[in-house]
N, C-alpha and C positions, 0 to 999 in steps of 0.2 A: 455299537459294542466289541466288534474286532477290531475297530480303531482304536478303543482304550486298553484292550488285551494285549496288543502288540506295544503300545506305550509301555506297559506293564514290564512286557519281556525283555524291551531295550533297556529300561530302567535297572533290571536284575542283571541282565549282561554287562552293565555299565558297573556295577558294584561287585561283580565276580572275577571280571578280565585282568583289573589291576591286580589282582591276589596270584593271578597265576606266574607274573613277573616274565621273562624274557621266555619263558616256554611255551606260553600261549602266541607267540607271533610264529611257530613252525607252521607250515602249511598241513602237517600231518595230526597236528594235535587237535582233538575233538572239541576241546572248548575254543579254540580260536575259529575252528571252522563253525561252530555256535555262534560265535560272538557276530561274523559275515553274515552268516545266514539270517541272523536276527535282524540286524541293520537292512540288510536287503529288504526284507519283510518290511521292516518300519518307513521304508522309503517309498513303498509303492502306494499309487494313488488311492487306491481301495483303503488302505489303513492309516493314511495320514490324517494325523488327530486333528489339526487345525483345520480342516475341510469339513470334516464330520462333526467337530464339535459345534462350530456356527452353524451347521446345517440344525442340527439340536436343538440349540439354544432358539433359533428362530423358530422353529414348529414349536418348542414348549412356551412360547411367547406368542402362540397365535399367528404367526405370519407365514410365509410360505419358504419352501429350501430355494437360498437365492441362485443355486447351482442346479440348473435341470439335469446336469450328466451323473449328480449324486444321487 
């Protein structure tokens, strides 16, 4: 669930960030900071969509989780 939520946040930031233009690139701009933070969180192994989606699918189909670390 957290992996899906982080994916939605990344997609939302991908829609908002281009609307900022060059101003969003400034280090002090809060939207630029949010863009960097959301992408950093989206790259964490705990929120990586591909890993958790595969595990969820395996369990829903009656199998075991393929990665014991998940």
